N, C-alpha and C positions, 0 to 999 in steps of 0.2 A: 725445722720449726718445732717438731715434737720435743726434740732434745732441749731446745731453748726454753720452752714452757716448763719442762720438768725441772730444769736447773735453777729456775728463779728461786723457788722455795728452798731447794737444796743449798744453794750458795748463801742464802740468808741464814740458814741453820749453821752453816760452817762459820759464818761471821760472828755468831753468838758464842763461839768457842766450843761447839759440839764436835765430837769425833766424826770422821768420815763414815765409819760403819753405822753408827747410831743415826747420823743425819740421813743416810740412804734409806734405812728402814722407816724412820719417822716420816721422811718425804713420801715414801710409798704409801704408808697408812693414811696420811692426810689427803694426798691426791686421790687415793682410791675411795676414801670416805666422801670426798667432795664430788667425785664422779657419780657414786651411788646416790648421794643426796640430790644431785641435779637430775639424775634419771628419775628418782622417785617424785620430785616436784613436777617434772615434765609429765610423768604418767598421770599424776593427780589432775593437773590442769587439762590435759588432753581428754581424760575421762569425763571431767565436768563439762567440757565443751561438747563432746560426743553425746553425752546424756541429754544435755539441753537441746541439741539439734535433733536427736532421735525422738524426744518427746514432742517437739514442735512438728516434726514430720508426721508422727503418728496421729496427731490431732487433725492435720490437714489432709493426710492421705486417705483415699477411698478404700485402699486395700489394707488388710490386717497383717500383711507379711512382715512389716516393720515391727509390729507388736511381738511376733514370734522371734524376730532377731534379738529384741531386747530381753525377752524371757529366757532365751538360751545363751545370753551373755556375749553375743557377738561383738557389740561395741566395746565391752570391757576387755576382751582379748585384743581387739584392734588398737585399743589405747596403749597396749604394751609394746607395739611395734617400733614406734619412733624412739622411745627411751632406750630400747635395746640397741637400735642402730647407733644412738649417741654413745652408748657404752663401748661399742666396737671402736669408735674413734678415740674415746678418752682413756680406755684401759691401757693401750700401748704407751700413752704419755705417763701414766702412773707407774708402769713397770719398766721404765728406762733403767738399764743396768741389771735387770733381772730377767734375762732371756727365757730361762726355764719357767719361771712363774708367769711370764707374759704368754708363753705357749699354752700353759694349762688354763689360764684365765680365758684366752680366746677360744679354746676348745669348749670350756664350760658355756661361754656365750653362744657358740654355735649349736651346742646341744639344746640350750634353752630356746634358741630360735626354731630349731626343728620341732621341739615339743609344742611351742606356741603355734606353729603352723598347723600341727596335727589337731590341737584343741580348737583352733579357729575353724578348720575344715569340718571337724565333727559338729561344731555348733551350727555352722551353715547348713549341713546336711539335716540336722535335727529341725532347724527352722523350716527348711524346705518341706520336710516330711510332715510337720505339724500343719503347715499351710495347705499342702495338697489334701490332707485329710478333711479339710473344711469344704473341699470341692466335691460335689456329688459324683463327678466322673472318676475320682480317685479314692473315694471314701472306703470302698470295699476292696481295694487293691492291696496286696501285701508289700507296701512300701518299706516297712521295717526290714524286710529281707534284703532288699536292694541296698538300703543304707548300710546294713551290716556287712555286705559284700564289699562295698566301696571302702569302708573303714578297715576291714581286714587287710586289703591291699595297701591302704594308706599306712597302716601301722607296720606292715612288713617293710615297706620302703623306708619308713621313718627309723625303724630299729636298725636296718642295714646301714642307713646313713650315719646314725649315731656310732655304730661300731666302726665304720670307716673313719669317722672323726677321731675317735679315741685311739685307734691303732695307727692312724696316719696312712692307711692303705687306700688307694683309689677305689671309689664306690663301684665302678664297672667290674672290678675283679670279684666283688661280693656277688654281683648278679651272675657272673660266670659260674661261681661256685654254687649259686642257688640252682642253676640249671643242672649241674652235676648231681646235686642232692635232692632233685625233684621227687624221687621215689619216697624218700623219708618225709618230705613235706606233705606229699599226698597221703601218707599214712597218718601223720599227725592231724591233718585237717580233713580227714575222711568224712566225718559227720557234717562238717561245714560245706564240703563240696557236694555231698549227697543232698543236703538241704538246699543248696543253691540251685542244683539241677531240678529238684522237686519244685521249688518255688517258681522257677521259670515255667515248667510244664503246667503247674497248677494255674498260673496266671494266664498263659497262652491259651490253654484249653478251657479256661473259665470254670474249673472244677469246684472251687470253693471261694467264697467271698466273705469278708468280715460282715457279720450279721446273719449269715446263713444258719439255718437249723440243720444240723447233721446228727446222724446216729452211727456210732462206730462201736459195735458190740465188742470187738476184740479188746478195746481199751476202756470199755464201760462208759463211753461218752454219749450223751443224749441231751443236746442243748444248742445254744447259739455260739458261733465262732466270734470271739472277742479280740483275738490277736493272731496274726500270722507273721512269724519271724523266720530267720534263716534256718534255725534248727528245730523249732517247735511251733505247734498250733495250739492255742489255748481255747478250750471250750467251756463255757459256763453252763453247767447242767441245770435242769429245772429245779433241782433241790438246792441251787445256789453254790454247789461245790464246783471246783475247777479241775478239769481233766487236761493234762498236757500230753499231746500226741506228737511223735516225731514227724516232721514235715514230709520226709520221704515215704512215710507209711501211707500217705494219701494216694501215692501212685503205685505202691507195691501191694497194698491190701484193698479189700472191698469195703466201702462204707455207703451209707444212704444220705443223700442230700435232699432235703424237703423243699428246696427253692422252687422246683417246678410246681408243686402243690400251692405254694404261697403266691406264685405269680399267676396261677390259673384262676378260673371263676369259682372254684369250690374245693372242698376237702372231702375225700371219699368216705362213704359209709359202706362197709362191707361186713355184714353180720347176718347170721342165719338163726331162724327158729327151728328147733328140732321137733317135728310133729310126730306124735305117737302114731304108729301105723294102725293100731287097733281102733283109733278114732276116725279113720278115713272111711267114707261110705258114699253110696249114691244118695241123691236127694229125692224125696218123694214130692208129690204135688203139694201136699200140706206143708212140707218144709219150704218149698219155693214161695208159696203164698205168704208164709211167715217172714221169710227173708226180704220180701218186697217192702216191708216196713222200714228197711234200712235205706234211707233216701239216696245214698251215694251209689248204690248198685241197682236201684229199682229199674231204671231204664234198661240196663243191661239184662236183667232177669226177664223183663217183659219181652224184649226182642229175642233173646236167646231161647227162652222156653217156647215161644211161638214157632221159631225156626225148627227146633227139635221135634215138637209135636207134629208139625207139618211133614217133616221127613219120615217120622215113624208111621204116620197115617198113610202116606203115599206108598210106603214100602210094606204095608200091612204087617208091621212088627208086633209080635205077641208080647205085650207088656206084663204078662203074668209074672215074669221074672224081670227085675230091674236091669239085669245084665244085658238083656236083649236090646238091640237098637242103640240109639244115641241117648245119653243121659248127662245130667249135671252132677258133679260131685261136690261135696262140701269143701274139699281142699282147693278145687278149681275155682269155685266161686269166691273163696277167701283170697286166693291169689289175685283175682280180678279186683277185689275190694282193696287189697293192700296197694295195688298199682294205682287205682283211682285216688286213694287216700294220699299217696305220695305226690301225685300230680296236683292235688289241691292244697298241699302243705306249703305255707308261705316261706318256710326256711330251707326248702329244697330247691336247688338250681335246676330249672327245667331245661336249660340249654345244654346240659351235659348228660352223659349216659344215665338213664334211669330205667331199671328193670327189676322185676321180681322173678326169680328163676328157681326151679326145683332141681336140686342136685341129686346125685346117685344115692340110693338108699344105703343106710348104714345100720349096724347092729342096734343103734340107739333109736333110729327112726328115719323120717324123711326130712332132710334139711331144706327149708324154704328160705332162700337167701335174698336179702335186700341189697341191691347194688345201686347206689345213688350218690349224690354229692351235696353236702351242706353248703348253702350260699355263704355262710359265715365261717371263715377259716380260723378264727381265733379259738385257741384250744378250749377255754372254758365254755364258750358258747357252742362250739362243735359238740362237746360232750353233752351239753344240756339238750341240744336238738336231737341227738341220737337217742338219748334216754327218753325224751318225750315221745318219739316215734314208737319205740319198743314198749314203753308203758302202755300206750294205746293199743298196740297190736296184741300184746299178751292179754289184755282185758277183753279184747274183741273176739278172741278165739272161742270163748264159750258160746257166743251167739251162733257160731257155725258148728257147734258140737264137736269141736276139735280140742285136742289136749297136747301140751308139750311133754316131751319125754322127761321122766324123772326116775332116778334109781329107786327100786323098791326099798322100803324101810329096812327089811332084813339085810339087804346088801349094804346099805349105808351103815347099819350097825356093825357089820363085820369089818367094814373099812376103818371104822373108828378103833 
């Protein structure tokens, strides 16, 4: 059948008086051109039909997966399949009498079919990846890493298949050789394999998600994770620069993930006032009466001073010296004031740890540390809340006749 179809034009050319050699080549060129033209027309028609169908489906469909298929050109690649299969049938007809050329043409078509398959699979994976990113369940998962792994294996199989087609060797022999050369392959794809293992561990252990705020001092990263791929993790720093981190570094090195803070009820405030030791003293009766004008601690001072006076009186304490018996100190009353102030602050989360503690003395003074949590976790608001608290406390120190530590002017001059 193929020989008869090919000979129709060939015989006609001979009847016109053309030589056999020239008729053979002209017959080949005309039939090949006709086959390619037919394939091109079929490709165009099928593409028009698929585009029309895909648009209609996209309008009626409730899911947007078909939109991603169109964006990643899946219908366009699918339109090439039937014309390519038609060429498989028509090319042998065109190359009747040219066995060597027929073999080369069929190999080229087979290679094109393999490449078309790879690009179609790649587009399908990309469409699936884009679709899953729209789902809350998968939005923070490193889907790009898995797609890259699948494509690496697909390209390896595709390249081996192309080599088998070109050389005429059965493909299973290439896979046998691949097993023998696995050590070389492991060396070549070392980073990809490390990245694959790291991506799996990161995903299984839920160490990092897209959108997490991480701090990785080794790589100078401090910002939000915007992409997790097989080999790298991209972090957009707060100054809008991009830092690229090897994926396997997430399991081999230490980094800080702020997700726990973001998912909790507040962001921690942990800062100390360094109180000058020289300003710390016992409070006199006059001091206490003066401090009772501070409404926040008035109930405390009334109750506490009454209790202390009762104890000292019952135990006949000689109050000639303030050190005898029980006494109030300005730093102790200030600590109570700070605690009550935080308890009444609207921006502090009362359901989380809240305390004012005195740390061990230092050469600079006594650290009075605030340990609390801001109810607003947004960075700008958090900084505003913390500044507002310490603005107030620094201004309040003078009412308790306390002072923060400052380097003497002589020392600051020497430092300059």
